[in-house]
Backbone atoms as SQL, in Angstrom:
CREATE TABLE atoms (id INTEGER PRIMARY KEY, chain TEXT, resi INTEGER, resn TEXT, atom TEXT, x REAL, y REAL, z REAL);
INSERT INTO atoms VALUES
  (1, 'A', 1, 'MET', 'N', 114.862, -12.102, 145.463),
  (2, 'A', 1, 'MET', 'CA', 115.561, -10.810, 146.190),
  (3, 'A', 1, 'MET', 'C', 114.369, -10.009, 146.422),
  (4, 'A', 2, 'ALA', 'N', 113.506, -9.530, 145.528),
  (5, 'A', 2, 'ALA', 'CA', 112.516, -8.078, 145.131),
  (6, 'A', 2, 'ALA', 'C', 111.676, -8.467, 146.733),
  (7, 'A', 3, 'SER', 'N', 111.575, -9.864, 147.330),
  (8, 'A', 3, 'SER', 'CA', 110.861, -10.254, 148.066),
  (9, 'A', 3, 'SER', 'C', 111.238, -9.933, 149.777),
  (10, 'A', 4, 'GLN', 'N', 112.396, -10.051, 149.703),
  (11, 'A', 4, 'GLN', 'CA', 113.024, -9.978, 151.152),
  (12, 'A', 4, 'GLN', 'C', 113.396, -8.391, 151.173),
  (13, 'A', 5, 'ALA', 'N', 113.645, -7.417, 150.316),
  (14, 'A', 5, 'ALA', 'CA', 113.433, -6.178, 149.920),
  (15, 'A', 5, 'ALA', 'C', 112.356, -5.714, 150.283),
  (16, 'A', 6, 'ALA', 'N', 110.906, -5.795, 149.944),
  (17, 'A', 6, 'ALA', 'CA', 109.970, -5.368, 150.286),
  (18, 'A', 6, 'ALA', 'C', 109.728, -6.083, 152.105),
  (19, 'A', 7, 'LEU', 'N', 109.966, -6.982, 152.729),
  (20, 'A', 7, 'LEU', 'CA', 109.860, -7.240, 153.812),
  (21, 'A', 7, 'LEU', 'C', 110.616, -6.301, 154.570),
  (22, 'A', 8, 'LYS', 'N', 111.787, -5.533, 154.338),
  (23, 'A', 8, 'LYS', 'CA', 112.620, -4.947, 154.840),
  (24, 'A', 8, 'LYS', 'C', 111.645, -3.787, 154.719),
  (25, 'A', 9, 'LEU', 'N', 111.076, -3.199, 154.087),
  (26, 'A', 9, 'LEU', 'CA', 110.719, -1.824, 153.735),
  (27, 'A', 9, 'LEU', 'C', 109.294, -1.899, 154.708),
  (28, 'A', 10, 'VAL', 'N', 108.447, -3.159, 154.853),
  (29, 'A', 10, 'VAL', 'CA', 107.229, -3.229, 155.554),
  (30, 'A', 10, 'VAL', 'C', 107.759, -2.729, 157.011),
  (31, 'A', 11, 'GLY', 'N', 108.910, -4.097, 157.385),
  (32, 'A', 11, 'GLY', 'CA', 109.678, -4.101, 158.776),
  (33, 'A', 11, 'GLY', 'C', 109.916, -2.628, 159.042),
  (34, 'A', 12, 'LYS', 'N', 110.337, -1.701, 158.210),
  (35, 'A', 12, 'LYS', 'CA', 110.653, -0.060, 158.513),
  (36, 'A', 12, 'LYS', 'C', 109.789, 0.449, 159.282),
  (37, 'A', 13, 'GLU', 'N', 108.484, 0.670, 158.077),
  (38, 'A', 13, 'GLU', 'CA', 107.439, 0.900, 158.139),
  (39, 'A', 13, 'GLU', 'C', 106.567, 0.953, 159.381),
  (40, 'A', 14, 'ASP', 'N', 106.485, -0.465, 160.042),
  (41, 'A', 14, 'ASP', 'CA', 105.610, -0.766, 161.026),
  (42, 'A', 14, 'ASP', 'C', 106.286, 0.070, 162.334),
  (43, 'A', 15, 'GLY', 'N', 108.103, -0.033, 162.536),
  (44, 'A', 15, 'GLY', 'CA', 108.621, 0.488, 163.555),
  (45, 'A', 15, 'GLY', 'C', 108.628, 2.176, 163.144),
  (46, 'A', 16, 'ASP', 'N', 108.634, 2.543, 162.336),
  (47, 'A', 16, 'ASP', 'CA', 107.850, 4.009, 162.182),
  (48, 'A', 16, 'ASP', 'C', 106.800, 4.655, 162.648),
  (49, 'A', 17, 'LYS', 'N', 105.561, 3.045, 162.644),
  (50, 'A', 17, 'LYS', 'CA', 104.242, 3.727, 163.079),
  (51, 'A', 17, 'LYS', 'C', 104.063, 3.309, 164.827),
  (52, 'A', 18, 'GLN', 'N', 105.176, 2.625, 164.794),
  (53, 'A', 18, 'GLN', 'CA', 105.003, 2.150, 166.708),
  (54, 'A', 18, 'GLN', 'C', 105.339, 3.336, 167.390),
  (55, 'A', 19, 'ARG', 'N', 106.684, 3.791, 166.628),
  (56, 'A', 19, 'ARG', 'CA', 107.416, 4.745, 167.282),
  (57, 'A', 19, 'ARG', 'C', 106.489, 6.354, 167.543),
  (58, 'A', 20, 'ALA', 'N', 105.568, 6.459, 166.385),
  (59, 'A', 20, 'ALA', 'CA', 104.791, 7.501, 165.933),
  (60, 'A', 20, 'ALA', 'C', 103.707, 7.204, 166.942),
  (61, 'A', 21, 'LEU', 'N', 102.954, 6.103, 167.240),
  (62, 'A', 21, 'LEU', 'CA', 101.871, 5.696, 168.045),
  (63, 'A', 21, 'LEU', 'C', 102.684, 6.009, 169.730),
  (64, 'A', 22, 'GLU', 'N', 103.628, 5.789, 169.597),
  (65, 'A', 22, 'GLU', 'CA', 104.103, 5.467, 170.966),
  (66, 'A', 22, 'GLU', 'C', 104.359, 7.571, 171.571),
  (67, 'A', 23, 'ALA', 'N', 104.739, 8.113, 170.429),
  (68, 'A', 23, 'ALA', 'CA', 105.323, 9.125, 171.022),
  (69, 'A', 23, 'ALA', 'C', 103.797, 9.972, 171.310),
  (70, 'A', 24, 'ALA', 'N', 102.367, 9.972, 170.376),
  (71, 'A', 24, 'ALA', 'CA', 101.406, 10.321, 170.556),
  (72, 'A', 24, 'ALA', 'C', 100.816, 10.281, 171.795),
  (73, 'A', 25, 'ILE', 'N', 100.910, 8.909, 171.882),
  (74, 'A', 25, 'ILE', 'CA', 100.511, 8.306, 173.568),
  (75, 'A', 25, 'ILE', 'C', 101.287, 9.215, 174.451),
  (76, 'A', 26, 'ALA', 'N', 101.956, 9.126, 174.526),
  (77, 'A', 26, 'ALA', 'CA', 103.013, 9.951, 175.774),
  (78, 'A', 26, 'ALA', 'C', 102.577, 11.380, 175.395),
  (79, 'A', 27, 'GLN', 'N', 102.593, 11.740, 174.314),
  (80, 'A', 27, 'GLN', 'CA', 101.847, 13.545, 174.530),
  (81, 'A', 27, 'GLN', 'C', 100.792, 13.551, 175.087),
  (82, 'A', 28, 'ILE', 'N', 99.687, 12.116, 174.640),
  (83, 'A', 28, 'ILE', 'CA', 98.862, 12.810, 175.297),
  (84, 'A', 28, 'ILE', 'C', 98.347, 12.377, 176.823),
  (85, 'A', 29, 'ASP', 'N', 99.563, 11.664, 177.554),
  (86, 'A', 29, 'ASP', 'CA', 99.736, 10.910, 179.141),
  (87, 'A', 29, 'ASP', 'C', 100.101, 12.479, 179.852),
  (88, 'A', 30, 'ARG', 'N', 101.037, 13.437, 178.834),
  (89, 'A', 30, 'ARG', 'CA', 101.560, 14.514, 179.608),
  (90, 'A', 30, 'ARG', 'C', 100.379, 15.453, 179.862),
  (91, 'A', 31, 'ALA', 'N', 99.822, 15.263, 178.579),
  (92, 'A', 31, 'ALA', 'CA', 98.525, 16.573, 178.632),
  (93, 'A', 31, 'ALA', 'C', 97.835, 16.605, 179.811),
  (94, 'A', 32, 'PHE', 'N', 96.894, 14.810, 179.627),
  (95, 'A', 32, 'PHE', 'CA', 95.645, 14.582, 180.738),
  (96, 'A', 32, 'PHE', 'C', 96.198, 13.909, 181.206),
  (97, 'A', 33, 'GLY', 'N', 97.151, 13.511, 181.427),
  (98, 'A', 33, 'GLY', 'CA', 97.714, 12.730, 183.087),
  (99, 'A', 33, 'GLY', 'C', 97.334, 10.723, 182.374),
  (100, 'A', 34, 'LYS', 'N', 98.403, 10.384, 183.440),
  (101, 'A', 34, 'LYS', 'CA', 98.725, 8.898, 182.857),
  (102, 'A', 34, 'LYS', 'C', 97.319, 7.975, 183.038),
  (103, 'A', 35, 'GLY', 'N', 96.887, 7.416, 182.611),
  (104, 'A', 35, 'GLY', 'CA', 95.710, 6.420, 182.334),
  (105, 'A', 35, 'GLY', 'C', 94.591, 6.861, 181.238),
  (106, 'A', 36, 'SER', 'N', 94.570, 8.072, 180.629),
  (107, 'A', 36, 'SER', 'CA', 94.151, 8.453, 179.723),
  (108, 'A', 36, 'SER', 'C', 93.541, 7.916, 178.208),
  (109, 'A', 37, 'VAL', 'N', 94.771, 7.160, 177.821),
  (110, 'A', 37, 'VAL', 'CA', 94.866, 6.624, 177.038),
  (111, 'A', 37, 'VAL', 'C', 95.057, 4.709, 177.072),
  (112, 'A', 38, 'MET', 'N', 94.036, 4.066, 176.496),
  (113, 'A', 38, 'MET', 'CA', 94.332, 2.414, 176.727),
  (114, 'A', 38, 'MET', 'C', 94.317, 1.739, 175.757),
  (115, 'A', 39, 'LYS', 'N', 95.188, 0.866, 175.590),
  (116, 'A', 39, 'LYS', 'CA', 95.253, 0.139, 174.491),
  (117, 'A', 39, 'LYS', 'C', 93.745, -0.668, 174.947),
  (118, 'A', 40, 'LEU', 'N', 93.226, -1.472, 174.134),
  (119, 'A', 40, 'LEU', 'CA', 92.343, -2.560, 173.916),
  (120, 'A', 40, 'LEU', 'C', 93.075, -3.449, 174.278),
  (121, 'A', 41, 'GLY', 'N', 91.854, -4.261, 175.079),
  (122, 'A', 41, 'GLY', 'CA', 92.260, -5.621, 175.760),
  (123, 'A', 41, 'GLY', 'C', 93.217, -5.684, 177.075),
  (124, 'A', 42, 'LYS', 'N', 93.298, -4.289, 177.570),
  (125, 'A', 42, 'LYS', 'CA', 93.992, -4.097, 178.837),
  (126, 'A', 42, 'LYS', 'C', 93.105, -3.118, 179.699),
  (127, 'A', 43, 'ALA', 'N', 93.280, -3.427, 180.856),
  (128, 'A', 43, 'ALA', 'CA', 92.466, -3.226, 181.844),
  (129, 'A', 43, 'ALA', 'C', 93.447, -2.889, 182.621);
């Protein structure tokens, strides 16, 4: 059971990180315009 609880916590942290990243990118896009930040591997 402990391993399942640990997996749930990791998943939640990843979701929080993803939301924070998206918010930061959105803020940069508003300040500097679309295309100012690109993810690696996307052209």
